[in-house]
N, C-alpha and C positions, 0 to 999 in steps of 0.2 A: 804149776811152775810160776814162780814170782821172780822174774829176772832182775828187777831193780833191787831185790833183797838177797839175791844170790841163793834163793831157795829153789834148787833145780829138781828135786825129787818130790813127786806127789805122794807116792806110797811105795812101801816095800812089799812086793808080791810074794817073794820066796827067799828064805834063808836056809841053806843046807850046810849045817856045821861040818858034817863028815866030808862033804865034797868041797868045802871051803868056797862056797859060791853064794852070791846074792843076785836076785833079779829085782829091779825096781821099775816102776812105770811113771811116766810123766806125759804131760801134754803141753806143747809149745803154746803160749797164750796167743789169742787172736790179735791182740793189740799190746804194744809195749813201746816206750820211748826208744828202746834199742833199735826198733825197725825204722824209725824216722830217718836215721842216717845209714842204716845197713840193710838195704839200700833204698833210697827214695823211689817210691812206686814199684819196687821189686823187693819186698821184705824177705830176708833170709836170716836164719839163726847163725850168729857168728861162731866160727870154729873154736874160738877161745872159750865160749860158753858151753859148747858141746864137750870140750875137754874138761871143764869144771863139772859138768854133769857126770861124766865118767869118774872123776875124782871123788865126788860126793858119794856115789854108789860104792866105790872102793873103800872110802873112809868108813862108811857104815858097816861094811863087811868086816873090816879090820877091828872096829870097835866091838862088834858082836863076837868075833872069834877070840878076842883078848879080854872079853867081859869088862870093857871100859877101864882097863888098868892104866892105859897110856893113850894120849891123844896123837893120832896120825896127822902130820903136817906134810902137805905135798912138797916134795923135794926135787922131783925130776919127771920129765915126760920124754919117753923114747919111742921110736918106731910108730909115731902117730901117722895115721893115714885117714884122709877124708875122701870118701868115695861118692857121696851124693849130697845134694842140697836138702835142707829142711826149712819149710816155711811155717807160717802161723797155722795153728790148729793141728799140727802133726802129732799123732800119738807116738810116743817113744818107749821102747823097751831097752833098758840098760842092764847089762850083765857084767858082773865083776867076779873074778876068780883070783884067790891068793896063790901066788906061785913061789913065794919065798918070804921067810921072816927070820931075822937074826941080826946080831950086832947092832941093834938099835934102829933097824930099818925093816920095812915090809915092802914087797913088790906085788903088784897085781897086773893082770891083763884084763882090760875092759873093752866093751864094745857097745855100740848103740845101733839099733835097727828100728825101722818104721815100716809097717805094712809088709813085713817079710823081706825088706830090702836093707842090706848093710849100709849104714850111714858113715860110721867111723869106728876106729879102734886104736888102742895105744897100750903101751906098757908104762905103768905109773909107779914111781918110787915115793915112799913116805918115810919121814924121820919120825920115830916114836919117842915122844917126850912126855914127862909128867904133865898132867893137866894144869893149866893156869888156874889160879884161885877161883873156885866157884863154877868152873866150866863143866866138870864131870856130871853133876846133877842136871844141868841144863841140856847137855848132850843126850843123856838118858831120856829125859822128857821129850825131846825132839824126836829121838828114835822111836819111842813108844807111840808118839802121835802119828808117825809114818807107818806104823804097823809092825815095827821090829820089836817084838816082845821076847824077852829072855827069861828062862826059868831060874837061872843061877842068881843068887843074891849078890848085891853090890859088894865089892871088896871093902874092907875096913880102910878108912882114910888114915 
């Protein structure tokens, strides 16, 4: 996890196309400028960054299920619940499931756990739009680097 670059996912551990599910793993860094202010002498991972972590796992799930035909942009967060705190060094398991796609939107349910304990969960909505110029290839490379390999060829541009 590289907080200052908003790279929240370390690796994709599982992609189930039939189950429309993705599991990703990440570890909260031991040190980050984020912790200097959140909170001094009591570092905690901010809820907004936990939400971003769920959104990134959900985004990779949607990209994989749609074979990178459109870019998912976070459009809404609903029913978010934060159940426990996460500090530096915590290993995270992030799970995302697609629950709906249509009319230019996709919706997922995502959750984060650590050491078998639920940390947070939310329902996330994404607007599906054409990729900005040059982003499709970069997103494919990034997904592959995280371990999300797809057998299907890239769609023609």
